[in-house]
C-alpha positions in Angstrom: 0.1 -0.1 0.2 1.6 3.5 -1.0 2.0 6.0 1.6 -0.8 9.0 2.4 0.1 12.0 0.9 -1.0 15.0 2.7 -1.0 18.8 1.6 1.8 19.4 3.8 3.8 16.4 1.5 2.7 18.7 -1.2 3.8 22.1 -0.2 7.2 20.4 1.3 7.8 19.6 -1.8 7.0 23.0 -3.6 9.2 24.2 -1.6 12.4 21.8 -2.6 11.6 23.0 -6.3 11.5 26.2 -5.3 15.5 25.2 -4.0 16.1 24.7 -7.4 14.7 26.7 -9.5 15.3 30.0 -6.9 18.1 31.8 -10.0 15.3 31.8 -12.0 13.5 34.4 -10.4 10.5 32.2 -10.3 8.7 30.0 -7.6 5.5 27.4 -7.5 3.0 27.4 -5.2 0.1 24.5 -4.4 -2.5 26.2 -2.9 -6.2 24.0 -2.5 -9.2 24.8 -4.6 -12.8 23.1 -5.0 -11.2 19.7 -3.4 -8.0 19.4 -5.4 -4.7 20.8 -5.5 -3.0 23.5 -8.3 0.2 24.2 -8.8 0.5 27.8 -10.3 3.9 29.2 -11.4 5.0 32.6 -9.8 7.2 35.6 -11.1 7.6 37.6 -7.7 4.1 38.3 -6.5 2.4 37.7 -9.9 0.6 34.4 -11.1 2.1 33.7 -14.7 0.0 30.3 -14.7 -1.3 27.3 -13.2 0.5 24.7 -14.3 -1.4 21.4 -13.1 -4.5 20.7 -10.9 -5.3 16.9 -9.6 -5.2 15.4 -6.3 -2.6 15.6 -3.6 -0.8 12.2 -4.9 -1.2 13.7 -8.9 0.6 17.2 -7.7 3.2 15.5 -5.3 4.3 13.1 -8.2 4.2 16.0 -10.7 6.1 18.3 -8.7 8.5 15.4 -7.9 8.8 14.8 -12.1 9.7 18.4 -12.4 12.5 17.8 -9.7 14.0 14.7 -11.4 14.1 16.8 -14.5 15.9 19.6 -13.6 18.5 17.5 -11.6 18.5 15.4 -14.9 19.2 18.7 -16.9 21.6 19.6 -14.7 23.8 16.4 -14.1 26.7 16.1 -16.4 27.1 13.8 -19.2 28.7 10.2 -19.3 31.5 10.2 -21.3 
C-alpha cells in the first residue's frame, strides 16, 4: 500500500522544487481549490499560470517529476 500524501507533503515538495529554481526568479505554489490542489507558477508576486490541477498525490508526483527533470538537466553527461 502506498503512503498517504497530505497537503503538507505537497507544499514541502514545492519548497524543495523552489530551491532548485531560485535563480530563475520564479517559484511555484500549491493551493487547495474546490477539493483539488492547484500548482501555480509565480514571478515575484504575479501569478503567471496554473501549471496543473489534481489530487494531492497527482500534484506531489508532478512536483517530483519536475525535480527529477531539473536534476537530470543539470547533471554531467556520461562520457
